[in-house]
C-alpha positions in Angstrom: 75.3 106.8 70.6 77.7 107.2 67.7 80.8 105.2 68.1 84.2 105.8 66.5 87.1 103.4 66.1 90.3 105.4 65.7 91.9 102.5 64.0 89.4 102.7 61.1 90.1 105.7 58.9 87.2 104.9 56.6 84.5 105.9 59.0 82.4 109.0 58.6 80.4 111.0 61.0 77.0 112.6 60.2 77.0 116.4 60.9 75.0 117.5 63.9 72.5 120.3 64.0 73.9 123.6 65.5 72.6 124.6 68.9 71.8 128.2 69.9 73.8 127.8 73.1 77.0 126.9 71.3 76.6 129.7 68.7 76.2 132.2 71.6 79.5 131.0 73.1 82.1 131.5 70.4 85.6 130.0 71.0 88.9 130.5 69.4 90.4 127.7 67.4 93.4 126.4 69.3 96.6 127.9 67.7 98.3 124.5 67.7 96.1 123.2 64.9 97.4 123.3 61.3 96.4 126.1 59.0 94.1 124.0 56.8 92.3 122.5 59.8 92.0 126.0 61.3 90.4 127.3 58.1 87.8 124.5 58.2 87.0 124.9 61.8 86.4 128.7 61.4 83.2 127.9 59.5 82.0 125.3 62.0 80.2 125.6 65.3 82.5 124.9 68.3 80.4 121.9 69.3 81.2 120.3 65.9 85.0 120.7 66.2 85.5 117.5 68.1 83.5 115.5 65.6 85.8 116.7 62.8 89.2 116.8 64.5 89.2 113.5 66.3 88.8 111.7 63.0 92.0 113.1 61.6 94.4 111.0 63.8 95.0 109.7 67.2 97.0 112.9 68.0 94.1 115.2 67.1 91.7 112.9 68.9 93.8 113.2 72.1 93.9 117.0 71.7 90.1 117.2 71.2 89.6 115.0 74.3 91.8 117.2 76.4 90.0 120.4 75.3 86.6 118.9 75.6 87.3 117.7 79.2 88.5 121.2 80.2 85.4 122.9 78.7 82.9 120.4 80.2 84.4 120.6 83.7 84.0 124.4 83.8 80.4 125.4 84.6 80.9 128.9 83.1 81.9 127.6 79.6 80.1 124.2 79.6 78.9 123.7 76.1 76.6 120.9 74.8 79.6 118.9 73.7 79.8 115.2 73.1 82.8 113.0 72.4 81.8 109.8 70.5 83.6 106.9 72.2 85.8 104.5 70.3 84.7 100.9 70.1 87.6 99.8 72.3 86.4 102.3 75.0 82.9 100.9 74.8 84.1 97.4 75.2 86.3 98.3 78.2 83.4 100.1 79.9 81.1 97.1 79.3 83.7 94.8 80.9 84.1 97.0 84.0 80.3 97.3 84.5 80.0 93.5 84.2 82.5 93.1 87.0 80.9 95.7 89.2 77.3 94.4 88.6 77.4 90.9 86.9 73.6 90.6 86.7 73.0 94.0 85.0 73.1 94.7 81.3 75.9 97.3 80.7 73.6 99.7 78.8 70.0 98.9 79.4 70.1 98.3 83.2 72.6 101.1 83.9 70.3 103.7 82.4 66.8 102.1 83.0 65.6 105.0 85.1 66.5 107.8 82.7 68.0 110.1 85.3 70.7 111.4 82.9 68.1 112.9 80.5 66.2 114.5 83.4 69.2 116.0 85.2 68.6 119.6 84.3 64.9 119.4 85.2 65.6 117.6 88.4 68.3 120.1 89.5 66.0 123.0 88.6 63.2 121.5 90.7 65.6 120.9 93.6 66.5 124.7 93.7 62.8 125.6 93.4 62.0 123.3 96.4 64.9 124.8 98.4 63.8 128.4 97.6 65.1 130.7 100.3 67.9 128.4 101.5 71.0 130.3 102.6 74.2 128.9 100.9 77.4 128.6 102.9 79.6 131.5 101.8 83.3 131.1 101.2 85.8 132.3 103.8 88.7 134.5 102.7 91.0 133.6 105.5 92.1 130.5 107.4 94.5 130.7 110.4 95.1 128.8 113.7 92.1 130.3 115.4 89.8 129.3 112.5 91.3 125.8 112.6 90.7 125.5 116.3 87.0 126.6 115.9 86.5 124.0 113.1 86.9 121.2 115.7 84.0 122.5 117.7 81.9 124.5 115.2 80.4 124.5 111.8 81.9 123.5 108.4 84.0 126.1 106.6 84.2 126.7 102.8 87.6 128.2 101.9 87.8 130.4 98.9 90.2 129.6 96.1 92.6 132.4 96.9 93.3 131.2 100.5 96.6 129.6 101.2 97.6 126.8 101.1 95.0 126.0 98.4 96.1 128.9 96.2 99.7 127.6 96.4 98.9 123.9 95.8 100.7 122.5 92.7 97.9 120.0 92.1 95.5 122.9 91.3 97.2 123.2 87.9 98.8 119.8 87.4 95.6 118.0 88.0 93.4 119.8 85.5 91.8 117.3 83.1 94.0 118.0 80.1 97.2 117.9 82.2 96.2 114.6 83.9 95.4 113.2 80.4 98.8 114.2 79.2 100.8 112.9 82.1 98.7 109.9 83.4 96.4 109.0 80.5 97.5 105.4 80.5 97.4 104.9 84.3 94.7 102.9 85.9 92.5 104.1 88.9 90.0 102.3 91.1 86.3 102.9 90.4 83.3 101.4 92.3 84.9 101.9 95.7 87.7 100.2 97.5 88.6 96.9 95.9 86.6 97.8 92.8 87.5 97.5 89.2 90.3 99.6 87.7 89.8 101.9 84.7 92.3 103.7 82.5 92.2 107.5 82.9 91.9 108.1 79.1 88.9 105.6 79.0 87.3 107.3 82.0 87.5 110.8 80.4 86.0 109.6 77.2 83.3 107.8 79.1 82.5 111.0 81.1 81.8 112.9 77.9 79.4 110.3 76.4 77.7 108.4 79.2 74.0 108.4 79.9 74.0 106.2 83.0 71.8 106.6 86.1 74.8 106.1 88.4 77.9 106.7 86.3 81.3 105.2 87.1 83.1 107.1 89.7 86.8 106.9 90.6 87.3 106.9 94.4 91.0 105.9 94.5 93.1 105.6 97.6 95.9 103.5 95.9 97.1 106.4 93.6 99.8 107.0 96.2 101.5 103.8 95.1 100.3 103.5 91.5 101.1 107.1 90.7 103.8 108.3 93.1 104.4 111.5 91.0 100.8 112.5 91.9 101.4 111.9 95.5 104.4 114.2 95.3 102.1 116.9 93.8 99.6 116.3 96.6 102.1 116.5 99.4 103.6 119.9 98.5 102.4 122.6 100.9 99.3 120.7 101.9 100.6 120.1 105.4 100.0 123.8 106.1 96.2 123.1 106.1 96.3 120.7 109.1 99.8 120.4 110.4 98.6 118.6 113.5 97.6 115.0 112.4 97.9 112.3 115.0 97.2 109.6 112.4 100.6 110.1 110.9 102.1 108.4 114.0 100.3 105.1 113.3 102.5 102.3 112.2 99.8 101.0 109.9 97.7 104.0 109.0 94.2 103.2 107.5 93.2 104.7 104.2 92.7 108.4 104.6 93.1 110.2 101.3 91.3 109.6 98.0 91.5 110.9 94.5 88.0 111.6 93.1 87.2 111.7 89.4 83.7 111.5 87.9 81.2 112.8 85.4 78.2 115.0 86.0 75.7 112.8 87.8 78.1 111.1 90.2 78.2 111.7 93.9 77.9 110.0 97.3 74.9 109.3 99.5 74.4 110.9 102.9 76.9 109.4 105.4 79.3 110.2 108.2 83.1 109.7 108.0 84.9 107.4 110.5 84.4 108.6 114.0 86.6 111.4 115.2 88.1 112.3 111.9 88.1 115.7 110.4 87.9 115.9 106.6 88.8 118.4 103.9 87.6 118.1 100.3 89.1 120.2 97.4 87.7 120.6 93.9 90.5 120.9 91.4 88.1 121.0 88.4 84.3 121.2 88.3 81.4 122.0 90.6 79.9 120.1 93.5 76.6 120.4 95.4 76.8 119.5 99.1 74.3 119.0 101.9 75.9 119.2 105.4 73.9 118.1 108.4 74.6 118.5 112.1 76.0 115.5 113.9 73.3 115.6 116.5 70.8 114.2 113.9 70.3 110.5 113.8 70.4 108.1 110.9 66.7 108.1 110.7 66.6 112.0 110.8 68.8 112.2 107.7 67.1 109.4 105.8 70.4 107.5 105.4 70.4 104.4 103.2 67.1 105.2 101.6 68.4 105.5 98.0 68.8 102.3 96.1 72.2 101.5 94.7 71.1 101.9 91.1 69.9 105.5 91.7 72.1 108.6 92.1 72.6 110.7 95.2 70.5 113.4 93.5 67.4 111.3 94.4 68.2 111.9 98.1 68.6 115.7 97.4 65.4 115.7 95.5 63.1 113.6 97.7 64.4 114.1 101.3 66.5 117.2 101.9 63.7 119.7 101.6 61.8 117.8 104.4 64.9 117.5 106.6 65.5 121.2 106.1 61.9 122.0 107.0 62.1 119.9 110.2 65.6 121.0 111.3 66.1 124.4 109.7 69.2 125.4 111.7 71.0 122.0 111.3 71.3 121.9 107.5 73.7 123.7 105.3 73.7 123.7 101.5 76.9 124.4 99.6 77.8 124.9 96.0 81.6 124.2 95.8 83.3 125.8 92.8 86.7 125.0 91.3 89.6 125.8 93.6 87.4 125.9 96.8 87.9 123.6 99.8 85.3 122.3 102.3 86.5 121.7 105.8 84.2 119.3 107.6 84.2 118.9 111.4 84.1 115.4 113.0 80.8 113.4 112.7 78.9 115.7 110.4 76.6 114.0 108.0 77.1 114.9 104.3 76.0 114.1 100.8 77.5 115.2 97.5 76.2 115.5 93.9 78.5 116.5 91.1 77.0 119.2 89.0 79.7 119.0 86.3 82.5 116.6 85.5 84.9 116.8 88.5 88.4 116.1 89.7 89.0 116.5 93.4 90.7 115.2 96.5 89.6 114.4 100.0 91.6 113.6 103.1 90.8 112.7 106.7 92.9 113.3 109.8 92.7 113.2 113.6 93.6 116.3 115.6 94.4 116.4 119.3 91.1 118.1 119.9 89.0 115.5 118.0 91.1 112.7 119.6 90.3 114.0 123.1 86.7 114.4 122.2 86.5 110.9 121.0 88.2 109.5 124.0 85.9 111.4 126.3 82.9 109.9 124.5 84.4 106.4 124.6 85.3 106.9 128.3 81.7 107.8 129.2 80.3 104.9 127.2 82.8 102.4 128.7 82.4 103.6 132.3 78.6 103.3 131.9 79.0 99.8 130.5 81.1 98.6 133.4 79.4 100.8 136.0 82.6 102.2 137.3 84.7 105.3 136.9 88.5 105.5 136.7 88.4 108.4 139.2 87.0 106.1 142.0 88.4 103.1 143.7 88.4 100.0 141.5 90.3 96.7 141.5 93.3 96.3 139.2 91.3 93.6 137.3 88.4 96.1 136.7 90.8 98.8 135.6 92.6 96.5 133.2 89.3 95.3 131.7 88.2 98.9 131.3 91.5 100.0 129.8 91.5 97.0 127.4 88.0 97.7 126.2 88.8 101.4 125.7 91.8 100.6 123.6 89.8 98.2 121.5 87.3 100.9 120.8 90.2 103.3 119.8 91.5 100.6 117.6 88.1 100.3 116.0 87.8 104.0 115.4 91.2 104.8 114.2 92.5 101.5 112.7 95.4 100.8 115.1 97.0 97.4 114.4 96.8 95.5 117.7 96.3 95.9 121.4 99.9 96.3 122.4 100.6 98.9 119.8 97.4 100.7 120.6 98.1 100.9 124.2 101.7 102.1 123.7 100.6 104.7 121.3 97.7 105.9 123.5 99.9 106.2 126.6 102.5 108.2 124.6 99.8 110.7 123.5 98.4 111.0 127.0 101.8 112.2 128.2 102.8 114.2 125.1 99.6 116.1 124.8 98.7 116.4 128.5 95.4 114.5 128.7 94.9 114.5 132.5 91.4 113.2 132.3 92.8 109.9 130.9 95.8 109.5 133.3 93.6 108.1 136.1 93.0 105.0 134.0 96.6 104.1 133.9 
């Protein structure tokens, strides 16, 4: 990997060989570049622009990084571009990796399996193995009826022209170049909750040069406090998607929205979201591959937790999904989610994600009245069986109190309510407000 230190103006960069793919995808030189620079670039391949321009000054390096990020996140214009990282970026990345995995060498151990070099071949083999699979097609409308069906039916892929997604300010403001311009010096969490923080500018440079098996992936819930302007972009018009969200009544709401940013090769292993929560996932920039599996399948059926931590989610797609699809042909959906599209995921569906390009996205979980009632019914059945009683038959006050206390504890566990008294008060208010007669007998 060739490294550049922008502080050192004496460095030179060896020219690279032109590629046929880049010559077949001509691009216009950005009009903001000076005349002399434009003249030089006219005689160069587009894939070589960044190697020339980012040496001129920090300003041009920033412009090249922004343009390169936008091109790489778009699958239709993705060129074989690389962006040599500065020495300072390499040092920062090594430090972050050391915190996330103290026993691993930041270069050798993070790329020991060679998955990055084999990505194209692995993805091609995956599609060959899944030959004949029907992809979930985007829906061109979303209304109250569709929303109601979501709580009891299959996942939905919303097209980019469907409101409120088409009206969402973040769709433009969160493009890579725009994020770099406005939030380039802000830090975001990578490596999960409580993980290490990385500067956005550093992450974007890393995304364009990394060769790791499991690349760094920003999964940040704290952006609402660290970047309040982003939260303002997020909040505008998005309430139209799911206006009914019981979790907003919680005094201490658990984490429920996350900003996602990562390079090609990142993703998440097969899992279920917290019980009873409905999720939506929007791609602002890039392309994602999804596998969605019916909630009736067990952990063993979906081969959960079978991929080691140092290997990407693509391993699960490659090694297990074809067999699961063969065994449960009507319970598996495969989705290619393009820029601007939104996936709506009903409660308790298994899902795995692999990012086919560099991506920026957003995911959010909420609890509707329908899913809340479903969860309570499930808990009610489990709890009644446990205590061998029913709230609809005679029981002593002590038995009913024990049953009710246990039920609220389970609700607390599922939805993150802060304590028994608050849980009970909140639960009783919902019983009355949303008319849940099947629960009133327990009061």
